[in-house]
C-alpha positions as CSV (number, residue, x, y, z in Angstrom):
1,X,-29.6,-49.9,-22.5
2,X,-28.8,-51.3,-19.0
3,X,-31.0,-52.9,-16.4
4,X,-30.8,-51.1,-13.1
5,X,-31.9,-53.1,-10.0
6,X,-33.1,-52.1,-6.6
7,X,-34.6,-54.1,-3.8
8,X,-38.2,-53.0,-4.7
9,X,-38.1,-53.0,-8.6
10,X,-35.9,-53.0,-11.7
11,X,-35.5,-50.4,-14.4
12,X,-35.4,-52.1,-17.8
13,X,-35.8,-51.3,-21.5
14,X,-39.2,-51.6,-23.1
15,X,-40.1,-54.9,-24.8
16,X,-42.9,-56.2,-27.0
17,X,-45.7,-57.4,-24.8
18,X,-45.6,-54.4,-22.4
19,X,-48.6,-52.8,-24.1
20,X,-51.5,-54.2,-22.1
21,X,-49.9,-53.6,-18.7
22,X,-49.1,-50.0,-19.8
23,X,-52.8,-49.5,-20.5
24,X,-53.8,-51.1,-17.2
25,X,-51.7,-48.6,-15.1
26,X,-51.6,-45.5,-17.3
27,X,-55.3,-45.3,-18.2
28,X,-56.0,-43.1,-15.1
29,X,-57.5,-39.6,-15.1
30,X,-55.2,-38.5,-12.3
31,X,-52.0,-39.7,-14.1
32,X,-53.2,-37.9,-17.2
33,X,-54.0,-34.7,-15.3
34,X,-50.5,-34.7,-13.7
35,X,-48.5,-35.3,-16.9
36,X,-48.1,-33.3,-20.0
37,X,-48.0,-36.0,-22.6
38,X,-50.3,-38.7,-21.3
39,X,-53.9,-38.7,-22.5
40,X,-57.1,-40.1,-21.0
41,X,-58.5,-42.4,-22.0
42,X,-55.3,-44.2,-23.0
43,X,-55.8,-46.9,-25.6
44,X,-54.0,-50.0,-26.5
45,X,-53.2,-48.4,-29.9
46,X,-51.4,-45.5,-28.0
47,X,-49.5,-48.0,-25.9
48,X,-48.4,-49.9,-29.0
49,X,-47.2,-46.7,-30.6
50,X,-45.3,-45.7,-27.5
51,X,-43.5,-49.1,-27.2
52,X,-42.6,-49.0,-30.9
53,X,-41.1,-45.5,-30.4
54,X,-39.1,-46.6,-27.4
55,X,-37.8,-49.7,-29.2
56,X,-36.6,-47.3,-32.0
57,X,-34.9,-45.0,-29.4
58,X,-33.2,-48.0,-27.9
59,X,-31.5,-48.8,-31.3
60,X,-30.2,-45.2,-31.7
61,X,-26.5,-44.9,-30.7
62,X,-26.7,-41.2,-29.9
63,X,-29.3,-41.4,-27.2
64,X,-31.4,-38.3,-27.0
65,X,-34.2,-40.1,-25.0
66,X,-33.8,-42.9,-22.5
67,X,-37.0,-44.4,-21.1
68,X,-36.9,-47.2,-18.6
69,X,-39.8,-49.4,-17.6
70,X,-40.4,-49.6,-13.8
71,X,-41.0,-53.3,-13.2
72,X,-42.3,-54.4,-9.8
73,X,-42.5,-58.2,-9.2
74,X,-42.4,-58.8,-12.9
75,X,-45.1,-56.3,-13.7
76,X,-44.8,-53.2,-15.8
77,X,-45.8,-50.5,-13.3
78,X,-44.6,-47.2,-14.7
79,X,-41.8,-45.5,-16.5
80,X,-39.0,-43.0,-15.9
81,X,-37.0,-41.1,-18.5
82,X,-34.3,-38.8,-19.4
83,X,-35.3,-36.7,-22.4
84,X,-33.7,-34.1,-24.6
85,X,-30.3,-35.4,-23.5
86,X,-27.5,-33.0,-24.5
87,X,-24.3,-35.0,-24.4
88,X,-22.3,-34.4,-21.2
89,X,-24.5,-31.5,-20.3
90,X,-28.1,-31.8,-19.3
91,X,-31.4,-33.7,-19.6
92,X,-35.0,-33.5,-18.6
93,X,-36.4,-36.1,-16.2
94,X,-40.0,-37.4,-16.5
95,X,-41.9,-40.2,-14.8
96,X,-45.2,-41.8,-13.9
97,X,-46.2,-44.7,-11.7
98,X,-49.4,-46.8,-11.6
99,X,-51.6,-45.5,-8.7
100,X,-51.6,-48.8,-6.8
101,X,-47.8,-48.4,-6.3
102,X,-48.0,-44.8,-4.9
103,X,-46.8,-44.0,-1.4
104,X,-44.2,-46.7,-1.2
105,X,-41.1,-44.7,-1.9
106,X,-40.7,-46.4,-5.3
107,X,-40.6,-43.3,-7.4
108,X,-38.2,-41.4,-5.2
109,X,-35.8,-44.4,-5.4
110,X,-36.3,-44.6,-9.2
111,X,-35.5,-40.9,-9.5
112,X,-32.3,-41.3,-7.4
113,X,-31.2,-44.3,-9.6
114,X,-31.9,-42.6,-12.9
115,X,-30.2,-39.4,-11.7
116,X,-27.1,-41.4,-10.6
117,X,-27.1,-43.1,-14.0
118,X,-27.3,-39.7,-15.8
119,X,-24.5,-38.2,-13.8
120,X,-22.1,-41.3,-13.7
121,X,-22.7,-43.0,-17.1
122,X,-23.9,-40.1,-19.3
123,X,-21.6,-37.6,-17.6
124,X,-24.4,-35.1,-17.3
125,X,-24.0,-32.0,-15.2
126,X,-27.6,-31.0,-14.9
127,X,-30.9,-32.9,-14.7
128,X,-34.1,-31.0,-14.3
129,X,-37.8,-31.5,-14.3
130,X,-41.1,-29.7,-14.5
131,X,-43.9,-30.3,-12.1
132,X,-47.4,-28.7,-12.3
133,X,-48.1,-26.5,-9.3
134,X,-51.1,-28.7,-8.2
135,X,-48.9,-31.8,-8.2
136,X,-47.2,-31.4,-4.8
137,X,-46.5,-35.2,-4.4
138,X,-44.4,-35.2,-7.5
139,X,-42.5,-32.1,-6.3
140,X,-41.8,-33.9,-3.1
141,X,-40.4,-36.9,-5.0
142,X,-37.8,-34.7,-6.7
143,X,-37.0,-32.9,-3.5
144,X,-36.5,-36.2,-1.6
145,X,-34.1,-37.2,-4.4
146,X,-32.0,-34.1,-3.9
147,X,-33.5,-31.8,-6.5
148,X,-33.8,-28.1,-5.7
149,X,-36.5,-25.6,-6.6
150,X,-35.2,-23.1,-9.1
151,X,-38.4,-21.3,-9.7
152,X,-42.0,-21.2,-10.9
153,X,-42.6,-20.9,-14.6
154,X,-45.8,-19.1,-15.5
155,X,-47.9,-20.7,-18.3
156,X,-45.1,-23.2,-18.9
157,X,-47.3,-25.9,-20.3
158,X,-50.4,-26.1,-22.5
159,X,-52.6,-29.1,-22.1
160,X,-55.8,-29.0,-24.1
161,X,-56.9,-25.3,-24.0
162,X,-55.4,-24.7,-20.6
163,X,-52.1,-23.0,-19.7
164,X,-50.5,-24.5,-16.6
165,X,-47.8,-23.0,-14.3
166,X,-45.0,-25.4,-13.3
167,X,-42.2,-25.7,-10.8
168,X,-38.7,-26.1,-12.2
169,X,-36.5,-28.3,-10.1
170,X,-33.0,-29.4,-10.8
171,X,-30.1,-31.4,-9.5
172,X,-26.6,-30.3,-10.4
173,X,-23.4,-32.4,-10.4
């Protein structure tokens, strides 16, 4: 897995020792509310399981999931991923960023970089993402990175006992 550098941050693979910083930034009610897979409270045990899963994915030659750490000034600050990668076809983008880093353009730049990587290195033709309707800032991140709204999916996600509508945005090569 490559390391992708920008002026503000680097995108890098997971490594042992990331766990405590993951918990520091991900253990946030708002991050949990805005994402499908992240729980609150988020424990060190969950972080250890997630790092172990990512280390396994990194060993796999046929990559179906690529998850990059967003590292700012040497600190694990968030993550960005391409999931359900279908070779030379499509993938789903997902991301989160610690709240102290919001509003600095970091995620928009990370989305642009991972999208470029998906199109150029993985030869994908479509990258798409789901955003809960109440998460307008995340929708704006994708739009600023060139993603177009394709529609609203009713009851697309189920979190706990609640069904949630989601925007579907995509970028096509």
